[in-house]
C-alpha positions as CSV (number, residue, x, y, z in Angstrom):
1,X,-27.5,24.0,-53.8
2,X,-24.6,21.6,-54.0
3,X,-22.4,24.3,-52.5
4,X,-24.7,24.7,-49.5
5,X,-24.8,20.9,-49.0
6,X,-21.0,20.7,-49.0
7,X,-20.8,23.5,-46.4
8,X,-23.4,21.7,-44.2
9,X,-21.5,18.4,-44.6
10,X,-18.2,20.0,-43.7
11,X,-19.7,21.6,-40.5
12,X,-21.1,18.2,-39.4
13,X,-17.7,16.5,-39.8
14,X,-16.0,19.2,-37.8
15,X,-18.6,18.9,-35.0
16,X,-18.3,15.1,-35.0
17,X,-14.5,15.3,-34.8
18,X,-14.6,17.7,-31.9
19,X,-17.1,15.4,-30.0
20,X,-14.9,12.4,-30.7
21,X,-11.8,14.3,-29.4
22,X,-13.7,15.2,-26.2
23,X,-14.8,11.6,-25.6
24,X,-11.2,10.5,-26.3
25,X,-9.9,12.9,-23.7
26,X,-12.5,11.8,-21.1
27,X,-11.5,8.1,-21.6
28,X,-7.9,8.9,-21.1
29,X,-8.1,10.3,-17.5
30,X,-4.7,9.7,-15.9
31,X,-3.4,10.2,-12.4
32,X,0.3,10.3,-11.4
33,X,1.1,11.0,-7.7
34,X,4.1,10.9,-5.4
35,X,3.7,10.9,-1.6
36,X,5.8,11.2,1.6
37,X,4.1,9.7,4.7
38,X,4.5,9.3,8.4
39,X,2.8,6.4,10.3
40,X,2.3,6.1,14.0
41,X,1.2,2.9,15.8
42,X,-2.1,3.0,17.6
43,X,-2.4,-0.5,19.2
44,X,-0.3,-3.0,21.1
45,X,3.2,-1.6,21.5
46,X,5.5,1.2,20.4
47,X,6.2,1.4,16.6
48,X,6.2,4.0,13.8
49,X,7.2,4.2,10.2
50,X,8.1,6.7,7.4
51,X,7.6,6.0,3.7
52,X,7.6,7.3,0.2
53,X,5.4,6.0,-2.7
54,X,4.4,6.8,-6.2
55,X,1.7,5.4,-8.5
56,X,0.1,5.9,-11.9
57,X,-3.6,5.3,-12.5
58,X,-6.1,5.2,-15.3
59,X,-9.7,6.2,-15.1
60,X,-12.4,3.5,-15.7
61,X,-15.4,4.3,-17.9
62,X,-16.2,6.9,-20.6
63,X,-17.9,9.8,-18.8
64,X,-17.5,10.7,-15.1
65,X,-14.8,8.0,-14.5
66,X,-15.4,7.9,-10.8
67,X,-13.0,4.9,-10.4
68,X,-9.3,4.7,-11.2
69,X,-7.0,1.7,-11.1
70,X,-3.2,1.5,-11.4
71,X,0.1,0.3,-10.1
72,X,2.6,1.8,-7.7
73,X,5.9,1.4,-5.9
74,X,6.3,2.0,-2.1
75,X,9.4,2.3,0.1
76,X,8.5,1.7,3.8
77,X,10.8,2.1,6.8
78,X,9.5,0.4,10.0
79,X,10.8,0.9,13.5
80,X,9.5,-0.8,16.6
81,X,10.3,-1.3,20.3
82,X,9.3,-4.1,22.7
83,X,7.5,-6.1,20.0
84,X,6.2,-9.7,20.2
85,X,6.4,-11.8,17.0
86,X,4.4,-15.0,16.7
87,X,5.0,-18.0,14.4
88,X,3.6,-17.4,10.8
89,X,2.7,-21.1,10.3
90,X,-0.9,-21.5,11.5
91,X,-0.6,-25.3,11.3
92,X,2.2,-25.2,13.9
93,X,0.2,-22.8,16.1
94,X,-2.7,-25.2,16.2
95,X,-0.4,-28.0,17.6
96,X,1.0,-25.9,20.4
97,X,-0.3,-26.5,23.9
98,X,-0.8,-23.6,26.4
99,X,-0.5,-20.8,23.9
100,X,1.4,-19.4,21.0
101,X,5.2,-19.2,21.3
102,X,6.8,-15.9,20.5
103,X,9.9,-13.9,19.7
104,X,10.5,-10.7,21.8
105,X,12.5,-7.8,20.3
106,X,13.8,-4.8,22.3
107,X,14.2,-3.0,19.1
108,X,13.5,-3.9,15.5
109,X,13.5,-2.1,12.1
110,X,13.1,-3.2,8.5
111,X,13.0,-1.6,5.1
112,X,10.5,-2.8,2.6
113,X,10.4,-2.0,-1.2
114,X,7.1,-3.4,-2.6
115,X,4.9,-2.9,-5.6
116,X,1.1,-2.3,-5.0
117,X,-2.2,-2.2,-6.7
118,X,-3.7,1.3,-6.4
119,X,-7.4,1.9,-6.4
120,X,-9.3,5.2,-6.0
121,X,-12.9,6.3,-5.8
122,X,-13.5,10.0,-6.7
123,X,-16.3,10.9,-4.3
124,X,-16.5,14.6,-5.3
125,X,-14.3,17.3,-6.6
126,X,-11.2,17.5,-4.4
127,X,-12.1,14.4,-2.2
128,X,-11.0,10.8,-3.1
129,X,-11.0,7.5,-1.2
130,X,-8.2,5.1,-2.0
131,X,-6.8,1.6,-1.3
132,X,-3.2,0.6,-1.8
133,X,-2.8,-3.2,-1.7
134,X,0.7,-4.8,-1.7
135,X,1.5,-7.2,-4.4
136,X,5.1,-8.2,-3.6
137,X,8.7,-7.0,-3.3
138,X,11.8,-7.3,-1.1
139,X,12.6,-6.5,2.5
140,X,16.0,-5.4,3.8
141,X,17.5,-5.3,7.3
142,X,20.4,-6.4,9.4
143,X,20.7,-9.3,11.8
144,X,18.8,-8.7,15.0
145,X,18.9,-10.4,18.4
146,X,15.6,-11.6,19.8
147,X,14.4,-13.7,22.8
148,X,12.4,-16.8,22.2
149,X,9.7,-17.7,24.7
150,X,7.9,-21.0,24.6
151,X,5.0,-22.2,26.7
152,X,6.4,-25.7,26.6
153,X,9.6,-24.7,28.4
154,X,9.7,-25.6,32.0
155,X,11.9,-22.7,33.0
156,X,11.2,-19.0,32.4
157,X,14.6,-18.2,30.9
158,X,14.3,-16.6,27.5
159,X,16.5,-18.1,24.8
160,X,18.6,-15.7,22.6
161,X,18.2,-16.2,18.9
162,X,19.4,-14.3,15.8
163,X,17.0,-13.1,13.2
164,X,16.9,-11.4,9.8
165,X,14.0,-10.1,7.7
166,X,12.1,-12.5,5.4
167,X,13.7,-11.3,2.1
168,X,11.0,-11.8,-0.5
169,X,7.4,-10.7,-0.2
170,X,4.5,-12.1,-2.2
171,X,1.0,-11.0,-1.4
172,X,-1.8,-11.9,-3.9
173,X,-4.7,-9.4,-3.6
174,X,-7.1,-12.0,-2.1
175,X,-4.6,-12.6,0.7
176,X,-3.7,-8.9,1.2
177,X,-5.4,-8.3,4.5
178,X,-4.5,-11.7,5.9
179,X,-0.8,-11.6,4.9
180,X,0.9,-13.7,2.2
181,X,4.6,-14.5,2.3
182,X,6.9,-12.0,3.8
183,X,6.0,-8.4,4.9
184,X,3.1,-6.4,3.5
185,X,1.7,-3.0,4.0
186,X,-1.9,-2.2,3.0
187,X,-3.5,1.2,3.2
188,X,-6.9,2.8,3.2
189,X,-7.1,6.6,3.0
190,X,-9.1,9.8,2.2
191,X,-7.3,12.3,0.0
192,X,-8.0,16.1,-0.2
193,X,-6.9,18.5,-2.8
194,X,-4.8,21.4,-1.6
195,X,-4.4,23.1,-5.0
196,X,-3.2,22.2,-8.4
197,X,0.0,20.5,-7.1
198,X,-0.4,19.6,-3.4
199,X,-2.8,17.0,-1.9
200,X,-3.1,15.7,1.6
201,X,-3.9,12.2,2.8
202,X,-5.2,10.8,6.1
203,X,-5.7,7.1,6.6
204,X,-5.0,3.8,8.2
205,X,-2.2,1.2,7.6
206,X,-2.2,-2.5,8.3
207,X,1.4,-3.6,8.2
208,X,2.5,-7.3,8.6
209,X,6.2,-7.6,9.4
210,X,7.8,-11.0,9.0
211,X,11.2,-12.1,10.2
212,X,13.2,-15.3,10.1
213,X,15.3,-17.0,12.8
214,X,18.6,-18.4,11.5
215,X,17.9,-21.7,13.2
216,X,14.5,-23.5,13.4
217,X,12.8,-23.2,16.8
218,X,11.2,-26.4,18.1
219,X,7.5,-26.6,17.2
220,X,7.7,-23.2,15.4
221,X,9.9,-23.4,12.4
222,X,11.8,-20.2,11.4
223,X,9.1,-17.7,10.3
224,X,7.6,-15.2,12.8
225,X,5.4,-12.2,12.2
226,X,3.7,-9.3,14.0
227,X,0.6,-7.3,12.9
228,X,0.9,-3.6,13.3
229,X,-1.9,-1.0,13.1
230,X,-0.9,2.6,12.2
231,X,-2.6,5.9,11.4
232,X,-1.0,7.7,8.5
233,X,-0.7,11.2,7.2
234,X,0.9,12.1,3.9
235,X,1.8,15.0,1.7
236,X,1.1,14.2,-2.0
237,X,2.3,15.8,-5.2
238,X,0.3,15.8,-8.4
239,X,2.9,14.9,-11.0
240,X,0.6,15.7,-13.9
241,X,-0.5,19.2,-12.9
242,X,1.2,20.6,-16.1
243,X,-0.9,18.2,-18.2
244,X,-4.3,18.9,-16.6
245,X,-5.7,20.2,-19.9
246,X,-5.8,16.6,-21.1
247,X,-7.9,15.4,-18.2
248,X,-11.2,16.7,-19.3
249,X,-13.0,14.8,-16.5
250,X,-11.0,16.8,-14.0
251,X,-11.9,20.1,-15.7
252,X,-15.6,19.4,-15.9
253,X,-16.4,17.5,-12.7
């Protein structure tokens, strides 16, 4: 009798341990991806960009884990032609009469290295919706010549000025879509599985590029920015494909 009870007790412990291991695996759903992307401007001017990014995310919840959150790093190269940049200080804009003054660039390019908050919603097997919201970083780029145009000037001659990128970027999430300090790139996309390793991404980018004049411009200060709207396509690599056996949610969804 005691022997039978011990056998039953042992079986219950084994089953409970297996169940606990399964739940533990489901809780620890992890996603690691790297992407190479191309963006093309769709509104107000000629501009495009190429970029590379990587992020690591953790699933939220205990069962299906339809939501993931994580942190990422993005390198973004922006190129533009015939672009108009307006002053970043809205208090100065409100004081201008006749319209917003602007900087005109024949050509401009900047290189941004920013961290971002990564969010994903797992709609169904093989289809995800994601948001990448910039947090902050740095922007590189050489000195560029621009032409300053003011509605307050009595003549129509454009004034030549020298500019350089706004070096430091800080974009708290509540300000992400309005632009914080410096340049920011925020992305919304749909992602489709193309196998165990490859994934494909199609989405939309909102890129705010900020530049500084080396000398203050009357009534405008030194900060100028342009809003850029781009469609994006990307090839994505699943960096954890060799560890998929630990992602029980992925195996059972």
